[in-house]
Backbone as CSV, one residue per row, in Angstrom:
resi,resn,N_x,N_y,N_z,CA_x,CA_y,CA_z,C_x,C_y,C_z
1,MET,11.180,-28.722,2.593,10.925,-29.510,3.805,9.505,-30.050,3.754
2,THR,9.295,-31.285,4.166,7.982,-31.912,4.143,7.100,-31.346,5.239
3,LEU,5.886,-30.965,4.859,4.951,-30.438,5.846,4.351,-31.572,6.664
4,PRO,3.941,-31.293,7.910,3.280,-32.309,8.720,1.984,-32.773,8.058
5,ALA,1.839,-34.059,7.816,0.672,-34.582,7.105,-0.594,-34.348,7.913
6,GLY,-1.627,-33.828,7.203,-2.938,-33.699,7.812,-3.082,-32.578,8.816
7,ARG,-2.050,-31.791,9.026,-2.125,-30.752,10.053,-2.164,-29.351,9.480
8,TYR,-1.700,-29.183,8.265,-1.583,-27.854,7.673,-2.624,-27.676,6.583
9,THR,-3.412,-26.608,6.668,-4.439,-26.320,5.671,-4.313,-24.872,5.217
10,ILE,-4.755,-24.613,3.996,-4.759,-23.262,3.442,-6.174,-22.936,3.018
11,GLY,-6.653,-21.782,3.423,-8.002,-21.373,3.058,-8.133,-19.865,3.007
12,ARG,-9.306,-19.447,2.641,-9.592,-18.015,2.565,-9.617,-17.425,3.966
13,ALA,-9.028,-16.254,4.109,-9.035,-15.545,5.389,-10.233,-14.610,5.464
14,THR,-10.741,-14.419,6.648,-11.817,-13.462,6.886,-11.218,-12.144,7.369
15,LEU,-12.070,-11.141,7.421,-11.625,-9.845,7.929,-11.148,-9.971,9.372
16,ASP,-11.828,-10.789,10.168,-11.379,-10.997,11.548,-10.020,-11.690,11.594
17,ASP,-9.800,-12.660,10.718,-8.495,-13.322,10.652,-7.384,-12.306,10.382
18,TRP,-7.700,-11.313,9.567,-6.646,-10.417,9.102,-6.138,-9.498,10.204
19,ALA,-6.875,-9.370,11.282,-6.356,-8.609,12.419,-5.095,-9.274,12.971
20,VAL,-5.051,-10.599,12.965,-3.862,-11.325,13.410,-2.701,-11.064,12.464
21,VAL,-2.973,-11.138,11.162,-1.918,-10.945,10.165,-1.389,-9.511,10.215
22,SER,-2.272,-8.548,10.415,-1.832,-7.153,10.534,-0.906,-6.978,11.731
23,GLY,-1.172,-7.725,12.804,-0.270,-7.701,13.950,1.101,-8.248,13.604
24,TRP,1.149,-9.314,12.804,2.449,-9.826,12.346,3.174,-8.764,11.531
25,ALA,2.445,-8.070,10.651,3.062,-7.046,9.811,3.638,-5.918,10.665
26,HIS,2.922,-5.555,11.705,3.448,-4.521,12.598,4.738,-4.995,13.266
27,ASP,4.752,-6.239,13.691,5.946,-6.770,14.355,7.155,-6.786,13.417
28,GLU,6.909,-6.857,12.101,7.992,-6.827,11.121,8.457,-5.404,10.826
29,GLY,7.800,-4.411,11.424,8.166,-3.027,11.188,7.457,-2.373,10.026
30,TRP,6.424,-3.027,9.474,5.736,-2.478,8.308,4.728,-1.397,8.694
31,ASP,4.223,-1.435,9.927,3.355,-0.389,10.475,2.131,-0.116,9.603
32,PRO,1.294,-1.127,9.345,0.082,-0.875,8.551,-0.880,0.043,9.290
33,GLY,-1.743,0.701,8.533,-2.750,1.561,9.131,-3.731,0.768,9.984
34,LEU,-4.264,1.423,11.001,-5.128,0.728,11.948,-6.451,0.291,11.328
35,SER,-6.912,0.997,10.300,-8.218,0.690,9.702,-8.102,0.282,8.244
36,ASP,-6.944,-0.222,7.837,-6.739,-0.549,6.423,-7.573,-1.735,5.947
37,ALA,-7.710,-2.750,6.784,-8.231,-4.033,6.312,-9.610,-3.938,5.669
38,PRO,-10.584,-3.199,6.229,-11.886,-3.148,5.544,-11.809,-2.642,4.107
39,ALA,-10.926,-1.673,3.849,-10.768,-1.187,2.476,-10.096,-2.236,1.604
40,PHE,-9.120,-2.961,2.149,-8.483,-4.033,1.399,-9.516,-5.081,0.972
41,PHE,-10.339,-5.504,1.918,-11.326,-6.542,1.630,-12.426,-6.045,0.704
42,ALA,-12.687,-4.730,0.697,-13.700,-4.193,-0.209,-13.313,-4.409,-1.667
43,GLN,-12.015,-4.395,-1.966,-11.567,-4.598,-3.338,-11.714,-6.048,-3.774
44,ASP,-11.324,-6.987,-2.938,-11.336,-8.400,-3.333,-11.409,-9.270,-2.080
45,PRO,-12.602,-9.547,-1.574,-12.704,-10.312,-0.330,-12.169,-11.732,-0.417
46,ASP,-11.969,-12.241,-1.639,-11.419,-13.586,-1.798,-9.902,-13.576,-2.008
47,GLY,-9.265,-12.414,-1.851,-7.856,-12.299,-2.165,-6.916,-12.507,-0.997
48,PHE,-7.401,-13.057,0.110,-6.599,-13.156,1.324,-6.534,-14.620,1.758
49,HIS,-5.314,-15.137,1.872,-5.095,-16.560,2.065,-4.339,-16.788,3.369
50,LEU,-4.806,-17.770,4.127,-4.245,-18.033,5.449,-3.896,-19.513,5.571
51,GLY,-2.671,-19.790,6.011,-2.273,-21.157,6.327,-2.435,-21.407,7.809
52,ARG,-3.013,-22.547,8.153,-3.257,-22.893,9.551,-2.596,-24.230,9.879
53,LEU,-1.977,-24.284,11.033,-1.405,-25.513,11.561,-2.224,-25.890,12.785
54,ASP,-2.901,-27.041,12.696,-3.807,-27.459,13.765,-4.796,-26.354,14.108
55,GLY,-5.270,-25.651,13.073,-6.271,-24.615,13.239,-5.741,-23.249,13.618
56,GLU,-4.437,-23.146,13.909,-3.857,-21.869,14.331,-3.159,-21.191,13.146
57,PRO,-3.378,-19.892,12.921,-2.728,-19.202,11.800,-1.215,-19.224,11.920
58,VAL,-0.539,-19.624,10.821,0.928,-19.629,10.812,1.515,-18.934,9.595
59,SER,0.728,-18.697,8.540,1.264,-18.074,7.330,0.142,-17.361,6.599
60,ALA,0.533,-16.372,5.773,-0.473,-15.578,5.079,0.108,-14.963,3.831
61,VAL,-0.779,-14.635,2.894,-0.448,-13.816,1.748,-1.752,-13.216,1.225
62,SER,-1.675,-12.021,0.674,-2.813,-11.461,-0.053,-2.410,-11.313,-1.514
63,VAL,-3.327,-11.684,-2.403,-3.157,-11.430,-3.836,-4.484,-10.838,-4.292
64,VAL,-4.532,-9.523,-4.259,-5.770,-8.794,-4.509,-5.882,-8.490,-5.992
65,ARG,-6.999,-8.859,-6.579,-7.200,-8.740,-8.018,-7.890,-7.423,-8.361
66,TYR,-7.299,-6.730,-9.337,-7.861,-5.499,-9.878,-8.242,-5.767,-11.322
67,GLY,-9.454,-6.202,-11.553,-9.888,-6.472,-12.913,-9.215,-7.690,-13.504
68,PRO,-9.317,-7.856,-14.836,-8.855,-9.088,-15.484,-7.367,-9.147,-15.762
69,ASP,-6.626,-8.031,-15.591,-5.248,-7.998,-16.069,-4.192,-7.812,-14.984
70,TYR,-4.593,-7.448,-13.770,-3.594,-7.040,-12.780,-4.017,-7.465,-11.385
71,ALA,-3.020,-7.893,-10.601,-3.226,-8.231,-9.196,-1.999,-7.776,-8.420
72,PHE,-2.148,-7.640,-7.113,-1.026,-7.176,-6.295,-0.866,-8.084,-5.091
73,LEU,0.384,-8.491,-4.851,0.707,-9.439,-3.779,1.296,-8.681,-2.589
74,GLY,0.810,-9.001,-1.408,1.324,-8.385,-0.191,1.120,-9.301,1.003
75,PHE,1.519,-8.822,2.160,1.328,-9.554,3.418,1.878,-10.977,3.354
76,TYR,2.988,-11.165,2.643,3.580,-12.500,2.588,4.368,-12.709,3.877
77,LEU,3.788,-13.470,4.793,4.300,-13.573,6.154,4.178,-14.994,6.681
78,VAL,5.156,-15.373,7.472,5.089,-16.611,8.249,5.391,-16.248,9.701
79,ARG,4.602,-16.799,10.591,4.832,-16.532,12.013,6.260,-16.923,12.378
80,PRO,6.992,-16.081,13.100,8.427,-16.337,13.313,8.755,-17.713,13.868
81,ASP,7.927,-18.237,14.754,8.253,-19.531,15.356,7.976,-20.707,14.425
82,GLN,7.410,-20.440,13.231,7.090,-21.520,12.296,7.832,-21.386,10.972
83,ARG,8.854,-20.553,10.909,9.579,-20.362,9.660,10.516,-21.543,9.373
84,GLY,10.801,-21.736,8.078,11.685,-22.804,7.657,11.017,-24.155,7.530
85,ARG,9.690,-24.191,7.562,8.978,-25.478,7.495,8.116,-25.614,6.238
86,GLY,8.207,-24.634,5.322,7.447,-24.729,4.081,6.080,-24.103,4.117
87,PHE,5.702,-23.499,5.218,4.353,-22.935,5.323,4.192,-21.699,4.441
88,GLY,5.265,-20.940,4.224,5.180,-19.787,3.342,4.961,-20.183,1.896
89,LEU,5.652,-21.213,1.444,5.516,-21.654,0.060,4.077,-22.056,-0.243
90,GLY,3.427,-22.668,0.722,2.050,-23.114,0.484,1.108,-21.964,0.179
91,VAL,1.131,-20.900,0.999,0.220,-19.776,0.742,0.666,-19.000,-0.498
92,TRP,1.983,-18.916,-0.724,2.493,-18.248,-1.931,1.908,-18.884,-3.187
93,GLN,1.960,-20.201,-3.253,1.436,-20.901,-4.420,-0.069,-20.730,-4.550
94,ALA,-0.780,-20.742,-3.431,-2.231,-20.558,-3.467,-2.590,-19.162,-3.964
95,GLY,-1.854,-18.166,-3.488,-2.151,-16.802,-3.899,-1.888,-16.576,-5.377
96,LEU,-0.753,-17.039,-5.869,-0.436,-16.853,-7.279,-1.388,-17.639,-8.177
97,ALA,-1.823,-18.798,-7.727,-2.794,-19.561,-8.512,-4.098,-18.776,-8.659
98,ALA,-4.494,-18.077,-7.592,-5.728,-17.293,-7.644,-5.603,-16.106,-8.594
99,ALA,-4.380,-15.634,-8.817,-4.180,-14.512,-9.741,-4.382,-14.913,-11.189
100,GLY,-4.293,-16.191,-11.483,-4.470,-16.659,-12.849,-3.418,-16.093,-13.783
101,SER,-3.863,-15.573,-14.930,-2.939,-15.067,-15.943,-2.609,-13.583,-15.758
102,ARG,-3.087,-12.971,-14.705,-2.850,-11.549,-14.487,-1.367,-11.268,-14.240
103,THR,-0.904,-10.095,-14.652,0.374,-9.583,-14.165,0.232,-9.320,-12.681
104,VAL,1.229,-9.741,-11.909,1.205,-9.549,-10.452,2.322,-8.585,-10.073
105,GLY,1.988,-7.612,-9.250,2.978,-6.695,-8.709,3.189,-6.943,-7.234
106,LEU,4.316,-6.491,-6.721,4.574,-6.530,-5.289,5.626,-5.485,-4.944
107,ASP,5.711,-5.157,-3.670,6.780,-4.317,-3.135,7.620,-5.199,-2.225
108,GLY,8.787,-5.595,-2.716,9.595,-6.601,-2.031,10.673,-5.994,-1.163
109,VAL,10.785,-6.493,0.065,11.874,-6.053,0.938,13.195,-6.558,0.369
110,VAL,14.263,-5.889,0.746,15.574,-6.176,0.158,15.961,-7.638,0.321
111,ALA,15.716,-8.213,1.496,16.154,-9.576,1.775,15.473,-10.615,0.904
112,GLN,14.299,-10.297,0.352,13.539,-11.276,-0.422,13.587,-11.034,-1.924
113,GLN,14.245,-9.982,-2.364,14.167,-9.647,-3.785,14.781,-10.720,-4.676
114,GLY,15.838,-11.378,-4.219,16.408,-12.470,-5.005,15.424,-13.615,-5.185
115,ASN,14.698,-13.948,-4.125,13.687,-14.999,-4.224,12.568,-14.603,-5.181
116,TYR,12.168,-13.347,-5.149,11.102,-12.902,-6.046,11.566,-12.935,-7.504
117,ARG,12.826,-12.582,-7.741,13.348,-12.690,-9.109,13.264,-14.121,-9.610
118,ARG,13.625,-15.063,-8.752,13.586,-16.471,-9.162,12.158,-16.952,-9.397
119,SER,11.181,-16.253,-8.839,9.767,-16.600,-9.053,9.167,-15.849,-10.230
120,GLY,10.002,-15.115,-10.983,9.521,-14.471,-12.193,9.206,-12.993,-12.072
121,PHE,9.526,-12.374,-10.940,9.280,-10.941,-10.757,10.524,-10.161,-11.196
122,ALA,10.298,-9.090,-11.947,11.388,-8.225,-12.399,11.233,-6.848,-11.758
123,PRO,12.339,-6.236,-11.332,12.240,-4.942,-10.653,11.899,-3.814,-11.618
124,ALA,11.092,-2.864,-11.136,10.755,-1.669,-11.903,11.429,-0.432,-11.316
125,HIS,11.378,-0.278,-10.007,12.027,0.852,-9.342,12.057,0.573,-7.845
126,ARG,12.883,1.313,-7.145,12.932,1.228,-5.685,11.974,2.248,-5.067
127,THR,11.524,1.927,-3.864,10.691,2.833,-3.069,11.311,2.936,-1.688
128,HIS,11.387,4.145,-1.163,11.899,4.369,0.177,10.797,4.949,1.056
129,ARG,10.681,4.423,2.250,9.778,5.029,3.232,10.515,6.161,3.922
130,TYR,9.986,7.363,3.776,10.531,8.545,4.440,9.688,8.844,5.672
131,THR,10.352,9.050,6.806,9.638,9.265,8.056,10.225,10.444,8.815
132,GLY,9.421,10.966,9.722,9.849,12.040,10.610,8.685,12.952,10.903
133,PRO,8.824,13.812,11.891,7.761,14.776,12.166,7.575,15.732,10.988
134,ALA,6.329,16.102,10.736,6.068,17.102,9.707,6.575,18.466,10.164
135,PRO,6.875,19.348,9.220,7.274,20.698,9.620,6.197,21.350,10.480
136,GLY,6.575,22.435,11.148,5.638,23.124,12.024,4.471,23.715,11.261
137,TYR,3.690,24.505,11.958,2.459,25.057,11.405,2.731,25.836,10.117
138,VAL,1.906,25.593,9.119,1.911,26.404,7.906,0.466,26.824,7.645
139,PRO,0.249,27.991,7.021,-1.125,28.407,6.713,-1.820,27.388,5.830
140,GLN,-3.130,27.291,5.962,-3.889,26.359,5.138,-3.664,26.668,3.662
141,PRO,-3.164,25.727,2.882,-2.910,26.004,1.464,-4.212,26.294,0.705
142,ASP,-4.085,27.043,-0.375,-5.240,27.352,-1.210,-5.719,26.108,-1.943
143,GLY,-7.015,26.055,-2.150,-7.595,25.026,-3.004,-7.763,23.670,-2.382
144,ILE,-7.540,23.531,-1.079,-7.674,22.228,-0.417,-9.116,22.040,0.035
145,VAL,-9.709,20.912,-0.353,-11.100,20.598,0.004,-11.172,19.139,0.435
146,PRO,-12.168,18.777,1.261,-12.372,17.356,1.535,-12.634,16.597,0.233
147,ALA,-11.995,15.463,0.067,-12.177,14.694,-1.169,-13.639,14.331,-1.391
148,ALA,-14.376,14.148,-0.309,-15.781,13.752,-0.435,-16.605,14.782,-1.179
149,THR,-16.195,16.057,-1.145,-16.985,17.084,-1.824,-16.926,16.942,-3.341
150,LEU,-15.922,16.232,-3.845,-15.789,16.044,-5.290,-16.451,14.766,-5.777
151,GLY,-16.737,13.866,-4.862,-17.361,12.602,-5.231,-16.335,11.531,-5.556
152,THR,-16.689,10.302,-5.243,-15.777,9.180,-5.447,-15.409,8.985,-6.907
153,GLU,-16.349,9.221,-7.808,-16.086,8.983,-9.227,-14.944,9.852,-9.732
154,ALA,-14.932,11.123,-9.329,-13.868,12.028,-9.782,-12.518,11.622,-9.204
155,ILE,-12.495,11.251,-7.928,-11.234,10.843,-7.299,-10.734,9.542,-7.931
156,ALA,-11.636,8.594,-8.159,-11.226,7.316,-8.752,-10.690,7.512,-10.167
157,ALA,-11.251,8.442,-10.910,-10.752,8.703,-12.259,-9.345,9.281,-12.208
158,TYR,-9.086,10.174,-11.276,-7.738,10.729,-11.128,-6.774,9.625,-10.688
159,ASP,-7.201,8.808,-9.757,-6.385,7.702,-9.244,-5.955,6.756,-10.361
160,SER,-6.835,6.544,-11.337,-6.570,5.558,-12.382,-5.345,5.894,-13.216
161,ALA,-5.026,7.187,-13.357,-3.839,7.566,-14.120,-2.549,7.242,-13.377
162,CYS,-2.658,6.987,-12.072,-1.490,6.816,-11.214,-1.303,5.386,-10.735
163,HIS,-2.108,4.473,-11.226,-2.096,3.088,-10.748,-2.243,2.154,-11.940
164,PRO,-1.677,0.949,-11.886,-1.736,0.057,-13.046,-3.118,-0.508,-13.375
165,ALA,-4.128,-0.226,-12.569,-5.472,-0.717,-12.853,-6.488,0.214,-12.226
166,ASP,-7.691,0.235,-12.798,-8.790,0.965,-12.167,-9.154,0.264,-10.863
167,ARG,-9.504,1.048,-9.833,-9.857,0.436,-8.546,-10.915,1.276,-7.814
168,PRO,-12.068,1.491,-8.448,-13.083,2.350,-7.830,-13.620,1.812,-6.512
169,ARG,-13.742,0.478,-6.369,-14.242,-0.068,-5.096,-13.266,0.220,-3.966
170,PHE,-11.996,0.011,-4.246,-10.993,0.284,-3.230,-10.972,1.764,-2.864
171,VAL,-10.965,2.634,-3.867,-10.902,4.075,-3.604,-12.094,4.515,-2.765
172,ALA,-13.287,4.040,-3.107,-14.480,4.429,-2.344,-14.343,4.055,-0.876
173,ALA,-13.784,2.888,-0.612,-13.599,2.461,0.775,-12.451,3.212,1.441
174,TRP,-11.351,3.400,0.716,-10.151,4.029,1.276,-10.424,5.465,1.728
175,LEU,-11.307,6.141,1.014,-11.623,7.525,1.359,-12.477,7.642,2.610
176,THR,-13.153,6.567,2.992,-14.210,6.710,3.993,-14.088,5.819,5.221
177,VAL,-13.151,4.871,5.265,-13.091,4.002,6.438,-12.698,4.837,7.661
178,PRO,-13.105,4.426,8.858,-12.841,5.220,10.057,-11.347,5.505,10.238
179,GLY,-11.048,6.739,10.563,-9.674,7.142,10.808,-8.949,7.698,9.600
180,HIS,-9.447,7.433,8.391,-8.820,7.961,7.190,-9.340,9.373,6.919
181,ARG,-8.433,10.275,6.585,-8.829,11.635,6.213,-8.309,11.909,4.818
182,ALA,-9.232,12.214,3.908,-8.907,12.361,2.493,-9.148,13.806,2.053
183,LEU,-8.139,14.380,1.410,-8.216,15.746,0.918,-7.851,15.785,-0.560
184,ALA,-8.385,16.777,-1.243,-8.071,16.989,-2.654,-7.663,18.444,-2.857
185,ARG,-6.971,18.703,-3.966,-6.655,20.078,-4.334,-7.325,20.397,-5.662
186,VAL,-7.966,21.557,-5.689,-8.650,22.040,-6.883,-8.020,23.367,-7.274
187,THR,-7.565,23.461,-8.519,-6.931,24.672,-9.039,-7.666,25.092,-10.301
188,ASP,-8.196,26.309,-10.293,-8.960,26.818,-11.435,-10.067,25.846,-11.840
189,GLY,-10.729,25.294,-10.826,-11.856,24.402,-11.067,-11.483,23.000,-11.485
190,ARG,-10.205,22.658,-11.456,-9.743,21.341,-11.923,-9.045,20.599,-10.792
191,LEU,-9.351,19.300,-10.667,-8.704,18.457,-9.665,-7.236,18.281,-10.028
192,THR,-6.343,18.667,-9.104,-4.899,18.572,-9.390,-4.168,17.685,-8.390
193,GLY,-4.903,16.908,-7.611,-4.255,15.958,-6.720,-5.152,15.566,-5.570
194,TYR,-4.785,14.430,-4.949,-5.478,14.033,-3.726,-4.550,13.204,-2.860
195,GLY,-4.873,13.147,-1.581,-4.076,12.370,-0.645,-4.913,11.922,0.528
196,VAL,-4.411,10.896,1.215,-5.089,10.328,2.381,-4.067,10.145,3.493
197,ILE,-4.445,10.494,4.714,-3.619,10.235,5.891,-4.417,9.370,6.851
198,ARG,-3.706,8.466,7.546,-4.387,7.552,8.458,-3.444,7.195,9.596
199,PRO,-3.997,6.898,10.758,-3.132,6.521,11.881,-2.684,5.069,11.781
200,ALA,-1.426,4.834,12.134,-0.881,3.497,12.341,-0.429,3.414,13.804
201,ARG,0.229,2.332,14.162,0.585,2.183,15.582,1.654,3.167,16.016
202,THR,2.596,3.477,15.128,3.709,4.330,15.538,3.835,5.602,14.714
203,THR,3.078,5.732,13.635,3.173,6.890,12.749,1.787,7.265,12.244
204,TYR,1.734,8.387,11.536,0.636,8.663,10.611,1.135,8.303,9.219
205,ARG,0.409,7.445,8.531,0.789,7.019,7.185,0.075,7.898,6.158
206,ILE,0.802,8.361,5.154,0.233,9.130,4.057,0.300,8.279,2.798
207,GLY,-0.841,8.084,2.171,-0.875,7.328,0.935,-2.317,7.102,0.485
208,PRO,-2.610,7.373,-0.770,-1.656,7.888,-1.741,-1.399,9.373,-1.540
209,LEU,-0.378,9.864,-2.222,-0.183,11.283,-2.431,0.081,11.439,-3.923
210,PHE,-0.983,11.722,-4.652,-0.936,11.865,-6.104,-1.208,13.326,-6.447
211,ALA,-0.390,13.918,-7.299,-0.546,15.331,-7.597,0.074,15.670,-8.940
212,ASP,-0.474,16.723,-9.568,0.028,17.142,-10.869,1.439,17.719,-10.783
213,THR,1.723,18.473,-9.722,2.990,19.194,-9.614,3.537,19.072,-8.197
214,PRO,4.836,19.359,-8.010,5.367,19.400,-6.650,4.635,20.397,-5.754
215,ALA,4.197,21.522,-6.309,3.465,22.498,-5.507,2.134,21.915,-5.024
216,ASP,1.437,21.187,-5.893,0.191,20.546,-5.480,0.461,19.503,-4.396
217,ALA,1.524,18.715,-4.590,1.850,17.675,-3.616,2.195,18.285,-2.265
218,ARG,2.975,19.351,-2.258,3.359,19.979,-1.001,2.149,20.589,-0.301
219,ALA,1.255,21.206,-1.064,0.058,21.770,-0.456,-0.771,20.677,0.215
220,LEU,-0.915,19.549,-0.451,-1.664,18.435,0.136,-0.955,17.883,1.359
221,PHE,0.361,17.718,1.271,1.114,17.213,2.421,0.914,18.130,3.626
222,ASP,1.048,19.436,3.434,0.907,20.369,4.548,-0.488,20.294,5.155
223,ALA,-1.509,20.189,4.304,-2.870,20.127,4.817,-3.142,18.805,5.537
224,LEU,-2.644,17.717,4.985,-2.863,16.407,5.600,-2.192,16.301,6.961
225,THR,-1.016,16.895,7.098,-0.238,16.713,8.330,-0.524,17.776,9.380
226,ALA,-1.382,18.727,9.072,-1.736,19.727,10.074,-2.341,19.023,11.288
227,GLY,-1.809,19.266,12.448,-2.333,18.647,13.659,-1.658,17.360,14.052
228,THR,-0.678,16.878,13.281,0.007,15.639,13.665,1.060,15.878,14.744
229,GLY,1.412,17.129,14.991,2.368,17.436,16.055,3.715,16.805,15.808
230,ARG,4.282,16.219,16.874,5.602,15.593,16.768,5.519,14.099,16.460
231,THR,4.311,13.573,16.279,4.195,12.169,15.867,4.753,12.019,14.459
232,PRO,5.630,11.057,14.227,6.206,10.913,12.881,5.137,10.621,11.837
233,VAL,5.365,11.124,10.639,4.564,10.753,9.483,5.438,9.877,8.587
234,ALA,4.803,9.051,7.795,5.527,8.131,6.912,4.942,8.218,5.511
235,LEU,5.827,8.355,4.527,5.441,8.496,3.126,6.327,7.562,2.308
236,ASP,5.725,6.644,1.543,6.472,5.701,0.708,6.684,6.329,-0.663
237,VAL,7.928,6.701,-0.959,8.261,7.547,-2.112,8.977,6.721,-3.177
238,PRO,8.443,6.667,-4.390,9.123,5.919,-5.464,10.263,6.717,-6.070
239,GLU,11.393,6.052,-6.289,12.526,6.712,-6.931,12.236,7.085,-8.381
240,SER,11.189,6.501,-8.954,10.826,6.823,-10.326,10.310,8.245,-10.478
241,ASN,10.051,8.940,-9.373,9.647,10.343,-9.408,10.673,11.166,-8.632
242,PRO,11.717,11.667,-9.293,12.750,12.428,-8.576,12.195,13.633,-7.827
243,ALA,11.134,14.259,-8.337,10.552,15.401,-7.641,9.962,14.986,-6.304
244,ALA,9.452,13.772,-6.225,8.909,13.274,-4.963,10.018,13.049,-3.952
245,VAL,11.135,12.497,-4.411,12.280,12.300,-3.524,12.778,13.650,-3.008
246,ALA,12.887,14.621,-3.908,13.357,15.943,-3.506,12.410,16.570,-2.495
247,MET,11.111,16.404,-2.684,10.159,16.972,-1.736,10.314,16.341,-0.357
248,ALA,10.396,15.002,-0.302,10.508,14.315,0.983,11.771,14.757,1.714
249,GLU,12.877,14.857,0.987,14.125,15.262,1.624,14.072,16.731,2.041
250,GLY,13.417,17.565,1.238,13.270,18.965,1.590,12.411,19.188,2.821
251,LEU,11.534,18.254,3.104,10.692,18.313,4.292,11.438,17.869,5.551
252,GLY,12.660,17.393,5.386,13.429,16.911,6.525,13.117,15.490,6.924
253,LEU,12.370,14.757,6.076,12.086,13.356,6.353,13.304,12.520,5.952
254,THR,13.469,11.377,6.592,14.642,10.545,6.333,14.209,9.149,5.895
255,PRO,14.960,8.543,4.958,14.607,7.192,4.511,14.872,6.169,5.610
256,SER,13.893,5.304,5.830,14.010,4.338,6.923,13.761,2.900,6.495
257,PHE,13.305,2.677,5.262,12.845,1.344,4.874,12.819,1.312,3.360
258,GLU,13.376,0.276,2.757,13.472,0.207,1.294,12.774,-1.029,0.766
259,THR,12.061,-0.866,-0.345,11.478,-1.986,-1.074,11.732,-1.777,-2.564
260,ALA,11.430,-2.801,-3.347,11.490,-2.683,-4.805,10.128,-3.055,-5.373
261,ARG,9.582,-2.193,-6.225,8.381,-2.562,-6.973,8.798,-3.531,-8.077
262,MET,8.118,-4.670,-8.123,8.459,-5.732,-9.055,7.181,-6.248,-9.700
263,TYR,7.296,-6.721,-10.948,6.144,-7.222,-11.700,6.514,-8.527,-12.410
264,THR,5.493,-9.350,-12.631,5.703,-10.582,-13.387,5.518,-10.394,-14.876
265,GLY,5.024,-9.240,-15.299,4.766,-9.007,-16.717,4.473,-7.547,-16.973
266,PRO,3.917,-7.244,-18.137,3.664,-5.842,-18.491,2.495,-5.256,-17.699
267,ILE,2.534,-3.952,-17.507,1.426,-3.210,-16.913,1.081,-2.059,-17.847
268,ARG,-0.093,-1.510,-17.677,-0.464,-0.353,-18.486,0.353,0.862,-18.013
269,PRO,0.482,1.892,-18.841,1.276,3.065,-18.455,0.727,3.741,-17.193
270,VAL,1.646,4.184,-16.348,1.322,4.912,-15.122,2.000,6.277,-15.195
271,ASP,1.293,7.320,-14.798,1.866,8.670,-14.792,2.748,8.814,-13.546
272,GLU,3.991,8.346,-13.651,4.872,8.293,-12.488,5.177,9.681,-11.924
273,GLY,5.115,10.707,-12.762,5.378,12.054,-12.286,4.342,12.572,-11.322
274,ARG,3.195,11.934,-11.259,2.154,12.337,-10.301,2.248,11.568,-8.981
275,VAL,3.040,10.517,-8.934,3.068,9.642,-7.755,4.129,10.158,-6.790
276,PHE,3.686,10.932,-5.807,4.580,11.450,-4.776,4.595,10.536,-3.554
277,GLY,3.632,9.667,-3.421,3.600,8.666,-2.375,2.668,7.554,-2.780
278,VAL,3.146,6.296,-2.720,2.288,5.176,-3.106,1.206,4.985,-2.058
279,THR,0.130,4.337,-2.453,-1.015,4.195,-1.551,-0.652,3.349,-0.350
280,THR,-0.148,2.166,-0.603,0.205,1.220,0.454,1.089,0.141,-0.127
281,LEU,2.105,-0.273,0.606,2.983,-1.330,0.128,2.277,-2.677,0.067
282,GLU,1.142,-2.796,0.728,0.428,-4.074,0.770,-0.469,-4.287,-0.445
283,LEU,-1.043,-3.196,-0.993,-1.970,-3.318,-2.114,-1.575,-2.453,-3.309
284,GLY,-0.406,-1.860,-3.284,0.062,-1.072,-4.417,-0.407,0.373,-4.380
């Protein structure tokens, strides 16, 4: 469909702009964390694209770059009253152009996966969001410490084995933005996992949850969710780690939302057995 001449523009979004886009994401049921955006922008402040019609935001996409080889696409949204007019295609093309020759990943909702395939994305695995109240009180697990006591460098190094690219800037911000609580597990003097919990509008979101073993993951989950009461928690669990699926189901959480991780090309090896919960569907 032909866009209105001279009325539609695409440009870089600011952190303030992204509060509007986060509201759209909430309305779609994605339930982003309340303080996510500053950490997102810390990784790549030029990775957020906004389409405006007569100066008003109508479409958005983020394509956040992690080094020279990898980028991640998220927040692909068009305001409901402006859909079907080509505004989504405009920001999509702008975002992918900014990625250059990098492999691009995304977590695609079921309804859009056919479109993503036609754009060159191939599926790697499905991810299910598991939600529900955490189990009741459990004793504080052994070896749980605030992630800050280990230092950002150690956490970022552990994170790198579980993600297709190094992301120390993002990790440093993700551990410390207001409302985020980050814990690590240390066993026999060795880091064996870490996780972050943060408030969203309707849930507490957990991500990442990276751990050497199911026991490490469960210890972190129990420590992170202490004090959440009956407020639901949400954990995005990749099917590529059957132990993670078993843990989520054993906790009494139920799948409520499905996506597919998809890529446009090769990625470096990821230790999928450590990924009990992805960091965020918006940035991978």
